[in-house]
C-alpha positions, 0 to 999 in steps of 0.5 A: 338378246332381250326378253320380249314377251310377245302374246300370240294375238299382239298386233303389232309384235315388239320384234328385235334384231342384233346389229353389227356394232353390238347393239340391238334394234327394237322394231314392230311388225305388222300383220296386215292381214292375206291375200291370194293372188293367182299362180302364174307361168312363165309366160304370165298365164294362170297354172290350172289343177290338172287332176282332182276335183279342182281340175281345170281352175286356177292354182292361187297362193296365199300372201301375208301381208306384214309391214315393219316400223323401225322405233329407232330405239336401241338396247345394250346387247351385253349389258354389264353395268347398272347403267347399261340395265337401267337403260335397257329397263326404260327402253324396253318399258317405252317400246312396250308402251310404244306397241300398246298405242300402235296396237289401239290406233290399229284397232281403231283405224281397221274395226272403227272403235278404241280401248277405253274410249270414253268421253265422260273421262276425268281428266284428273283420273286421266292425267294420274293413269298417265303418270302410272305408266310414265318411265321417263327420270322426270316423273317426279316432275309430273306428279308435282305437276298434277298436284298443283293443277289439283291444288289450283282447282281446289284453291280458285273459287271460280273452279273448285266445283271441279276440284274433284271431277273435271271433263276434258272439254271443259278445260279452256284458255280462261281457265289456263290463264288463271292456272299459269297465274297460280303457278307463277304465284307458287313458284318462281321462275323456271319452276312455275315453267317447268310444271307448266311444261309437264301439264302441256305434255299430258294434254298433248298426249289427250289430244294426240289419242282423241281424249281431247279435241282442241288445246287450251293451252295455245297461246298460254305461255311462262315467260322466263328469263332462261339466263338468270341464275334464280337458285341459292349458291354456296361460296367456298367459304360456306362449302367448307363450313358445311364440310366441317359440320357434324351432327348425331344421326348423319347419313355419311353417304348422303353427306359424301354424295353432296360433297362430290356434287358440290366439287363435281357438278353431278345432278342428283339423278347421276350421283345415286347411279354412280358405281365403282366401275364409273371411276378409272382409278388409273387415270383419276377420271370419273366417267358417267352418261347423264341420265337427263340427256342420255338417249337424246344428245350425242354429249350426254357422256362426262369426264371429270378428272379426280384429284387425291381428295375426291379419290378419297371421298369415292373410296375403293370397293370392299371385299364385299362390294364389286365394280357394279356396286354403288358408290353412294347407296342412297335413300330417296330424293326426299329423304336426301333433301330433308337431311341436307336441309337439316345439315345446312341449318345446323352449319348456320348457313341461312339459304334455301340449299336444295340438292341442285344448289351443289351444281350451280354452287361449282359452276359459280366457284370454278368461274369465279376462279378463273375457268373459262366458260368452255371447261365448265360447260364441258365438265358439267355435260352441256351440249352448248354454253347456252346453259353455262352462260347464266353462271357467268351472269351471276359471277358479274353479279358476285362481282358487283356486289363485292364492290358495294360492299366497299366503304362509300368513297368520300372525296 
């Protein structure tokens, strides 16, 4: 069982129970005080003390009042892989955070006060505090959202006075309209929308915790055609050009990991966590659970067939490694991205290639080679076809470009 580290004064306490399927269910147990009630006999009459100073007075029993709240959060009882251990760590962090929030709510309801409730709060500091306690995989996007908001305040003449400090009630609809326009000037398409979605998460959290009384983002949206592929993709020829390019000081793990993403469609957050335990060498399969959808989707598991080339790229654990060792020990995302840009430039490819472009390139190239959309959706780990359809539109665009590249027809 997991170590929950409850303190004696914690209320509610974080508790756990082992389920028949081998998982550990997490729940909260509230102590709501106690009440006394008379002890009754079989006829429903009060039982009286028969001797001593209390003789002739009714007996009372103390009843402790408790309530349980199921969190619908589950730990792996016997974690065997880094993925299991990371899942347990993140789930436990989330459960502890929920426990703290519930304790604060309980104090407010029962004693009429709220911890650190300060109406003179600086929203910028509040945003940073929210990030400091954030445990989800998109924390980098949360950090970008805060930085964009700070840049917006600093670079917009009307709001520059708020660049160091802004109270929550000073955020209004006009400011949010200007902020969304600023985001769209800095990032195109889904980038601006994604950043704004993270910003709204903090606004929603502030409202739920009584830091804000009104949502300034209501009615202010960034509309994007989600079915258009905006990122650059590498053609098969460009992929081969990249693979054949080497340079002094290159990181072989970054190189191998990106090539695997090009040929299997993995995200960076998934490829960096791959261990040799994810490889079924006997059946030539790569099996893993997507970090982005783990715990949120029944289709988070992905199985990808491996050919000889991919098995050689992955390799096998050395004598100093075990099955739980990382296949690609990678530095930070920023370092990997910097190395990738240098590699693309050395290959003479004039495109803006980020790590996620490998996933897009994989989808476009296998569709272009005749794979059907359901197969592509399965390989990418999509729960439906909605997110895969944008690649078919990209294929249509490539076909149109191919036709347009033909010489003019003069009849």
